[in-house]
C-alpha positions in Angstrom: 81.0 54.9 136.9 83.7 52.1 135.3 84.0 48.9 137.4 87.4 48.9 137.3 87.3 51.7 139.8 84.2 50.8 142.2 86.9 49.7 144.3 88.4 53.1 145.2 85.5 54.6 144.9 86.2 57.6 147.2 89.3 58.6 145.2 87.5 57.9 141.9 85.4 60.2 139.4 82.4 59.0 137.7 82.5 59.6 133.7 80.3 60.8 130.8 79.5 58.0 128.7 82.2 59.3 126.2 84.7 58.7 129.0 84.8 62.3 130.1 85.6 62.6 133.9 82.7 64.0 135.8 83.7 66.4 139.0 81.3 65.0 141.8 83.2 65.2 145.1 81.5 63.8 148.2 82.3 63.7 151.8 80.5 62.9 155.4 81.8 64.3 158.7 81.2 62.0 161.0 81.4 62.9 164.8 85.2 65.2 164.4 86.3 63.1 161.2 85.5 63.5 158.0 85.6 60.9 154.7 85.7 60.6 151.7 83.2 58.7 149.3 83.9 60.0 146.5 85.8 61.5 143.2 88.1 63.1 145.6 91.4 61.8 144.4 93.5 64.5 146.3 91.7 65.0 150.1 92.8 67.8 152.2 94.9 66.7 155.4 92.7 64.3 157.9 90.4 63.4 155.3 90.2 59.3 155.2 88.8 57.3 152.6 86.2 55.4 153.2 86.1 51.5 152.6 83.8 50.2 149.8 81.9 47.1 151.3 79.1 46.4 148.0 77.8 47.9 144.6 74.9 47.2 143.1 72.1 48.1 140.6 68.8 48.2 139.7 66.5 49.3 136.4 66.3 52.4 138.2 69.5 52.7 140.4 73.1 52.6 140.9 73.9 51.9 145.3 77.0 51.9 146.6 77.6 50.7 150.9 81.0 52.2 152.3 82.1 51.6 155.9 83.4 55.4 157.7 85.0 54.0 160.3 82.4 52.4 162.1 79.1 53.8 160.6 78.0 52.3 157.1 77.0 55.1 154.5 75.2 54.7 151.3 75.0 56.4 148.4 72.1 55.8 146.2 71.8 56.9 142.6 68.5 57.1 141.2 67.2 58.1 137.7 63.5 57.7 137.3 61.7 55.8 134.0 58.6 56.5 134.1 57.3 56.6 130.4 53.7 56.9 131.6 54.4 60.3 133.3 55.5 62.6 130.8 56.5 65.4 133.2 58.7 62.7 135.5 60.0 61.5 132.4 61.4 64.3 131.1 63.1 66.0 133.4 66.1 65.4 133.0 67.5 65.5 136.7 68.9 62.0 138.7 68.3 61.8 142.7 72.0 61.2 145.2 70.7 60.1 147.9 73.6 60.0 150.6 72.1 57.9 153.9 74.4 57.0 157.5 73.9 54.5 160.2 75.6 52.9 162.7 77.3 56.4 163.6 76.9 55.6 167.5 74.8 58.4 168.0 77.5 61.0 166.4 77.0 64.2 164.5 76.5 63.6 161.1 77.1 65.9 158.3 77.4 65.9 154.3 79.1 67.7 151.7 78.8 66.9 147.6 80.3 69.2 145.1 80.3 69.6 141.6 82.6 71.3 139.0 82.4 72.8 135.5 83.3 69.7 133.7 79.6 68.7 133.6 79.2 71.9 131.3 81.4 70.3 128.6 83.9 73.0 128.4 86.4 74.7 130.8 87.3 78.4 131.3 84.1 80.1 129.9 81.6 79.2 133.4 79.5 81.0 135.0 77.7 79.8 138.1 74.8 81.1 139.9 73.9 80.4 143.5 70.2 80.6 144.7 68.5 80.3 147.8 64.3 80.1 147.9 62.7 78.7 151.1 64.2 75.6 151.6 66.3 74.8 148.6 69.5 75.7 147.6 70.6 75.7 143.6 73.4 76.2 141.9 73.4 77.1 138.0 76.1 76.4 136.1 76.3 77.3 132.1 78.2 78.3 129.4 79.2 82.3 128.8 78.6 82.4 124.8 77.4 79.0 124.7 76.0 78.9 120.6 72.5 76.8 120.9 72.7 73.3 120.0 76.5 73.3 119.7 78.5 70.3 121.7 82.2 69.4 122.7 82.7 65.5 122.4 78.7 64.7 122.6 78.2 67.0 125.5 75.8 70.1 124.9 77.3 73.0 125.9 74.3 75.3 125.3 72.2 74.3 128.5 72.2 74.7 132.4 73.8 72.3 134.9 71.8 72.2 137.6 73.1 70.8 141.2 70.5 71.5 144.1 69.6 69.9 147.5 66.8 70.9 149.7 67.0 70.9 154.0 64.1 68.7 155.8 63.0 69.2 159.6 66.1 67.5 160.7 68.5 69.0 158.6 69.9 72.6 157.2 72.4 73.7 154.7 75.1 76.0 154.1 77.1 76.4 150.8 79.9 77.8 149.0 82.0 78.2 145.9 85.8 78.3 145.2 88.8 76.0 145.0 88.3 72.6 145.9 90.9 72.1 148.3 90.2 75.0 150.9 85.9 74.0 150.5 86.3 70.8 151.2 89.0 71.5 153.9 86.7 74.5 155.7 83.8 71.9 156.0 86.0 69.4 157.6 87.1 71.7 160.0 83.8 72.6 160.9 80.9 70.8 158.9 79.9 73.6 157.4 80.3 76.0 154.2 80.7 80.3 154.6 77.6 80.7 152.1 79.8 82.6 149.9 79.7 82.4 145.7 82.1 84.2 144.3 82.4 84.3 140.6 83.1 81.0 139.5 87.1 80.4 138.5 88.7 77.8 136.8 89.1 74.8 138.3 86.5 76.0 141.1 83.3 73.4 142.5 80.5 74.7 143.4 79.6 72.7 146.8 75.9 72.2 149.4 76.7 70.7 152.9 73.6 69.5 154.7 74.0 69.1 158.9 71.7 66.0 159.9 73.1 66.6 163.9 73.2 63.4 165.9 72.3 60.3 164.3 70.8 57.3 166.5 69.3 55.2 163.6 70.0 56.6 160.6 69.2 59.5 158.6 70.1 60.7 154.9 69.7 63.6 152.6 69.0 63.7 148.6 70.3 66.3 146.1 69.8 66.9 142.8 72.0 66.9 139.8 70.9 67.3 135.8 71.5 69.0 132.7 68.4 71.1 131.0 68.2 73.0 127.8 65.6 75.4 127.1 65.5 74.3 123.2 65.8 71.0 123.3 65.9 69.6 119.9 66.0 71.2 116.4 63.3 69.8 114.5 63.0 71.2 110.5 64.1 74.4 111.9 61.6 74.6 114.9 62.9 74.6 118.8 61.3 71.8 121.3 61.2 72.0 124.4 61.5 68.8 127.1 57.7 68.0 128.1 57.9 69.4 131.5 58.6 72.6 130.7 55.0 73.2 129.8 54.1 73.1 133.7 57.5 74.2 135.2 58.6 77.3 133.5 62.5 77.9 134.4 65.3 74.9 135.8 64.6 75.9 139.3 61.1 75.7 139.3 61.5 72.1 137.7 64.3 71.1 139.9 62.0 72.2 143.0 58.9 70.1 141.5 61.8 67.2 140.9 63.0 67.1 144.8 59.1 67.4 145.6 58.5 64.3 143.5 61.1 62.0 145.6 59.0 60.3 147.8 56.6 59.2 144.7 59.3 58.8 142.0 61.1 56.4 144.7 58.0 54.7 145.4 57.5 54.2 141.8 61.2 53.2 140.5 61.2 50.4 143.5 57.9 49.4 142.0 59.4 49.1 138.8 62.9 47.1 139.7 60.6 44.7 141.3 58.6 44.0 138.8 61.2 43.9 135.8 63.1 41.4 138.3 60.3 39.2 138.9 59.1 38.9 135.4 62.2 38.4 134.2 63.9 36.0 136.5 60.0 34.1 136.2 60.8 34.0 132.4 64.0 32.9 131.8 65.9 32.9 135.0 69.0 35.5 137.1 71.0 35.9 134.2 68.6 37.5 131.6 67.0 39.9 134.4 70.8 41.0 135.2 70.4 41.7 131.9 67.6 43.5 131.5 68.0 45.7 134.6 71.7 46.9 133.2 69.6 48.0 130.0 66.7 50.3 131.5 68.1 53.6 132.5 70.7 53.4 129.3 67.2 52.7 126.5 65.8 55.9 128.0 68.5 57.9 128.4 69.3 58.5 124.9 65.7 59.8 124.7 64.1 63.6 124.8 60.7 63.1 124.9 59.7 67.2 123.4 56.7 69.6 122.4 57.1 72.7 120.6 58.6 75.4 122.4 56.7 78.4 121.3 53.4 76.7 121.8 53.7 74.4 124.6 51.4 72.4 123.2 51.3 69.0 125.3 49.1 67.8 122.4 52.2 67.8 120.2 54.5 65.2 121.6 57.2 63.9 119.8 60.1 61.1 120.9 63.7 62.1 119.8 66.3 59.4 120.1 70.1 59.1 119.4 71.7 57.3 118.0 74.5 57.1 120.7 78.6 56.6 119.6 78.0 55.7 116.4 76.9 58.2 113.9 74.9 60.5 116.5 72.2 60.6 114.1 68.6 61.7 114.8 65.8 59.2 115.1 67.8 56.7 113.2 65.3 53.8 112.3 67.0 50.9 112.2 68.3 52.3 115.8 64.6 52.5 116.8 64.1 49.1 115.3 66.2 47.2 118.1 64.5 49.3 120.6 61.7 48.9 120.7 60.8 45.7 122.4 61.4 47.7 126.1 58.7 50.3 124.7 56.5 47.5 123.4 56.9 45.8 127.4 56.7 48.9 128.8 54.6 51.6 127.0 53.8 50.8 123.4 52.9 54.4 123.0 56.5 55.2 122.5 56.8 53.5 119.4 54.6 56.1 118.2 55.8 58.7 119.6 59.2 57.8 118.2 58.1 57.4 114.8 56.2 60.7 114.8 58.6 63.1 113.5 60.2 60.7 111.2 56.5 59.8 109.7 55.7 63.9 109.8 59.1 64.6 107.8 58.5 61.7 105.0 54.8 63.2 104.8 55.9 66.3 103.8 57.7 64.7 100.3 60.9 66.5 101.5 62.8 63.1 101.2 63.3 62.3 98.1 63.8 58.7 97.2 60.5 56.3 97.1 62.0 54.2 100.0 62.4 55.2 103.8 64.9 57.5 105.1 67.8 56.1 107.3 67.2 59.1 110.3 66.3 62.5 110.1 69.5 64.4 111.3 73.1 64.0 110.6 73.9 65.5 114.3 71.3 65.1 117.5 69.9 67.8 118.3 69.3 68.4 114.8 66.5 66.7 113.6 66.6 68.6 110.0 65.9 66.0 107.4 68.1 65.2 104.4 66.1 67.3 101.8 68.9 66.6 99.3 68.4 62.8 99.4 72.0 62.5 100.9 72.0 60.5 103.7 73.0 56.8 104.6 71.0 54.5 102.0 69.5 51.4 103.2 66.5 50.7 101.1 65.2 47.7 102.3 66.5 47.8 106.1 64.8 51.0 106.8 61.7 50.6 104.5 61.1 47.2 106.3 61.4 48.4 109.5 58.9 51.4 109.3 56.5 49.0 108.5 57.1 46.4 111.1 57.3 49.3 114.0 53.8 50.7 112.4 51.9 47.4 112.6 54.1 46.6 116.2 52.4 50.0 117.7 49.3 48.8 116.3 49.2 45.3 117.5 50.1 46.5 120.5 47.5 49.1 121.3 44.8 47.3 119.4 43.8 50.1 117.5 44.2 51.0 113.5 43.5 54.8 114.2 47.2 56.5 113.9 48.2 54.0 111.0 45.0 55.0 109.1 46.0 58.4 109.6 49.3 57.4 107.7 48.3 54.9 105.3 48.9 56.3 101.9 52.7 57.1 103.0 53.0 53.3 104.6 51.6 51.8 101.5 54.3 53.4 99.3 56.7 51.8 101.0 54.9 48.3 100.8 55.0 48.7 97.0 58.6 49.7 97.3 59.3 46.0 98.9 56.5 44.1 96.7 59.1 45.3 93.8 62.3 45.5 95.7 62.0 42.9 98.3 63.7 39.6 96.5 65.7 40.6 93.9 67.7 43.0 96.7 70.4 44.9 94.7 73.3 45.7 96.6 72.9 47.6 99.9 73.7 48.1 103.3 71.6 46.4 105.9 71.7 48.1 110.0 75.1 46.0 110.4 76.6 48.4 107.6 79.9 47.6 108.7 79.9 44.9 106.0 79.1 47.2 103.3 76.9 46.5 100.6 76.0 43.1 99.4 73.3 42.1 96.8 70.1 39.0 98.0 71.3 39.1 101.8 69.0 36.4 103.0 68.3 38.6 106.4 67.1 41.4 104.2 65.0 39.3 102.1 63.3 38.3 105.8 62.9 41.6 106.8 61.1 42.6 103.4 58.9 39.5 103.5 57.9 40.0 107.2 57.8 43.8 106.4 54.9 43.0 103.7 53.0 40.8 106.0 52.7 43.5 109.2 51.5 45.8 106.1 48.7 43.4 104.9 47.9 42.5 108.6 47.6 46.4 109.4 45.1 46.8 106.8 43.5 43.9 105.9 44.9 44.2 102.5 45.7 40.2 101.9 47.1 40.4 98.3 49.9 42.3 100.4 50.3 39.9 102.7 50.5 37.3 99.7 53.4 38.6 98.4 55.1 38.3 101.9 54.6 34.8 102.0 55.6 34.0 98.4 58.7 36.0 99.6 59.0 33.4 102.5 58.2 30.1 100.7 61.0 30.8 98.6 63.6 31.5 100.8 62.0 28.5 102.9 60.3 26.3 101.5 62.0 26.3 98.4 65.8 26.5 100.0 66.2 30.3 97.8 67.9 31.7 101.5 68.7 28.2 102.8 71.8 26.1 102.3 70.9 22.9 100.2 70.7 20.8 103.2 68.2 23.2 104.8 69.9 23.5 108.6 70.0 27.4 108.4 69.2 30.6 106.5 73.0 31.8 104.6 74.5 35.1 104.5 72.9 35.4 100.6 71.6 34.1 97.9 71.4 32.4 95.5 73.3 29.3 96.4 76.3 30.6 93.9 77.0 33.4 95.8 77.7 31.1 99.2 81.4 29.3 97.3 81.9 28.9 101.3 80.0 28.4 104.1 78.2 31.3 105.5 75.3 32.0 107.6 73.3 34.9 109.6 71.9 35.3 112.8 68.3 36.2 111.2 67.3 38.1 113.8 64.6 39.7 111.4 62.0 36.7 112.4 61.4 37.9 115.6 58.9 40.5 114.9 57.0 37.5 112.5 57.0 35.7 116.1 56.4 38.4 118.4 53.8 39.7 116.1 52.1 36.3 115.3 52.3 37.2 111.8 53.2 33.4 110.6 55.3 34.8 107.2 57.7 31.8 108.2 56.7 28.1 109.5 57.8 27.2 112.6 60.4 24.7 111.2 62.0 27.6 109.8 62.6 28.9 113.6 63.6 25.4 114.8 66.0 25.2 112.1 67.8 28.0 113.4 67.5 27.1 117.1 69.2 23.5 115.6 72.1 25.6 114.0 73.2 28.8 116.7 74.7 26.2 119.1 77.2 24.6 116.2 78.4 28.1 115.7 79.6 28.8 119.4 82.8 30.4 119.5 84.7 30.8 122.6 82.0 33.2 124.5 79.4 33.9 122.0 77.5 32.9 118.5 79.2 35.7 116.0 76.5 37.4 114.1 77.6 35.5 110.7 80.0 34.8 109.3 81.4 37.5 107.7 85.1 37.8 108.6 86.8 41.7 108.4 89.6 41.7 105.8 92.5 41.9 107.2 93.9 45.7 108.1 97.5 46.9 107.8 99.1 45.9 111.3 98.6 48.6 114.2 101.7 50.7 115.4 103.7 49.2 117.9 102.4 51.3 120.4 98.4 50.3 119.4 98.2 47.0 120.1 95.2 47.3 122.6 93.3 48.4 118.7 93.9 44.7 117.5 90.3 44.3 119.1 89.1 46.1 116.3 90.7 45.0 113.8 91.8 41.7 114.2 90.3 39.2 111.1 89.9 36.2 113.4 87.8 37.9 115.9 84.3 38.5 115.0 81.5 40.5 116.7 78.4 39.3 118.3 75.3 41.4 118.6 74.0 41.8 122.1 70.5 43.1 120.6 70.1 40.8 117.4 71.2 37.7 119.8 68.6 38.7 121.9 66.1 38.4 119.0 67.3 35.4 117.8 66.8 33.6 121.3 63.4 35.4 121.5 62.1 33.8 118.2 64.2 30.0 118.2 64.5 29.4 122.1 64.9 25.5 121.1 63.8 22.5 122.8 63.5 23.4 126.4 64.7 26.7 125.3 68.5 26.0 125.4 69.4 28.0 122.5 67.6 30.9 123.8 69.2 30.2 127.4 72.6 29.6 125.7 72.9 33.1 124.3 71.4 34.5 127.3 74.7 33.4 129.4 76.8 34.6 126.5 75.4 38.1 127.1 75.8 38.0 130.7 79.3 36.6 130.2 80.2 39.5 128.2 78.7 42.0 131.1 80.5 40.1 133.7 83.9 39.0 132.8 85.7 42.1 134.4 87.3 43.0 130.7 85.2 46.2 129.9 84.3 49.6 131.9 82.7 51.3 129.3 78.8 51.6 129.2 76.7 48.5 128.2 78.2 48.3 125.2 76.3 46.4 122.3 78.3 44.2 120.8 81.5 42.2 121.5 84.6 40.3 119.8 84.9 36.0 119.6 87.0 33.8 118.5 86.3 31.2 115.3 87.2 28.5 117.8 90.0 27.2 120.3 92.6 26.9 117.5 92.5 30.6 116.9 95.5 32.4 117.0 96.0 35.7 118.9 95.7 37.5 122.4 93.0 35.3 124.1 92.5 38.7 126.2 90.6 39.9 123.5 87.9 37.5 124.1 85.1 39.1 125.6 85.9 42.8 124.7 83.7 45.4 123.3 83.6 46.9 119.9 83.9 50.3 120.1 80.3 51.0 120.5 78.9 52.2 124.2 75.8 53.6 126.1 73.3 52.9 122.9 69.7 52.5 123.3 70.0 49.6 121.1 69.7 47.3 124.6 66.1 47.9 124.9 66.3 44.9 122.5 67.3 43.0 125.4 63.5 43.3 126.2 62.7 41.1 123.0 62.7 37.8 125.2 60.4 39.2 127.8 58.0 41.1 125.1 58.0 37.8 123.2 56.9 36.1 126.6 54.4 38.6 128.4 53.1 40.7 125.5 52.8 44.4 125.3 52.6 46.8 128.7 53.5 43.4 130.3 55.7 45.2 132.6 53.8 47.5 134.9 55.3 51.7 135.4 
């Protein structure tokens, strides 16, 4: 739900992350008066909008409190995050609980409907209603959908599942049809007709529950989600969500999900509390706000899968979507910034997300000597790049895979998995030995800057990757090369300015005719994993330097300024944010990596970077799901519209927000969040 719409929640629709509206209407009838609570822009006559009193979020919940006359009604959306419970984590549903209190003993009924917008299209929807015991389920699907087909990133080939269960104190009715008539019937009677004719374009499917007289408080819980029988196409073989080994169809899965509500909610409360208290103790309430907002987004981009044909739960793989940029599958330089959340919540997820990449590489189908960028250009198709045609980031991805492999090895205190892939990893370490210091022009993770030679941050990654490989297998010759490269970059000032106040964007000095710098976030794994590739003085140097680059509301990623573009059309002035050469981005993940590794005296630099990020998420300028970068100005003398300061830069809802856990991971270590 965009923040700008919360004040008008009764008439506002929630959105898919890419911006499409999703039909979700909620009504509550208290006594003889019906109130709209969510998603009813044109309510039938006699329905009054409730008044929004409060909105809040935790790591697993979004909670809205409304006044419906004298009564108080809460809408609580819960998305369980339970990485160690593979069934719970893999179930693609969320809970929505509607609770009422202060009703004066009035009778209360609750109504919820959805429409075909959840299927990703309009006009070809099949709807099926079923009742089994105390559970009612609507299933919506697309007629003739092709497996793995999408529309604006919404899957078309699965099933929308909308379910509810009655209890000892409630019973349900259901109906499908035009929204005005279905909602109008509920408003008049508090019940529905239990009819579900063939779905027509613009219809809704609805479930209503009667709670009876409420003297203190009462609640009902619904389940909403989207199942895909074939979730992932891995090298031509379909993979299913993990839960499919136990629950063979969507109705069985959602029935279990509803059964599991009490346990899932209790675990979620414990997780919310643990993350909040630990993040606050480590770095304050601004930091706990940031990480709480990051949890669901990071895990929401992941699919925990098993082979569809065998349902073998020992063949477990995690697939991660590069949301809102390329849409790639298991992009290695997306896994890298995401990994801190896995490191603190369940390090096994580092292995699980690397597994499909490593297995593909060991087949020998990728024809390059360095690590692949991703294993599929269009998620959920993880079909590899046998032709070698993919985005090329040789040092970036090769360093990443060695660092990630060692992060997992260190976190679980076992080299068993790494040893099983030793030959492959050694080949990549050899590549860094040869190419990790004299770096040909190439892309890094910030590919928008184009290829540059001898990028200092890439050289740092290569050095850390080599010492990580050396530590993983106790091979001191590789460690020695990494230490030698680091010695040249820092002690011998190859990668710093002559006065050794900061790392420059590239080297040697002749490539830096003007002042340059980089936010050298690749120092972070050196610090986190205790590799000691670089001396403490290098981290302290950056801690002193970053505050000197503070712009209006953040420290830009580096000194690179986007080349001027042609002026936009007169009716596209809003695009200035994305093309103005005065604007430079802060990357939220790299900012937290840098704050963790170079906190400064009394953590002042770390806190500066945290406060900048908190200002971004709370400035009211952005209504998309948590973007991982925003624009700043060079300083107060810059020209341009000041309202652009703090505006997000195109990307949204990416799993890279898992990198915000970098500070917590550095402070508390692997597996430090109790799930």
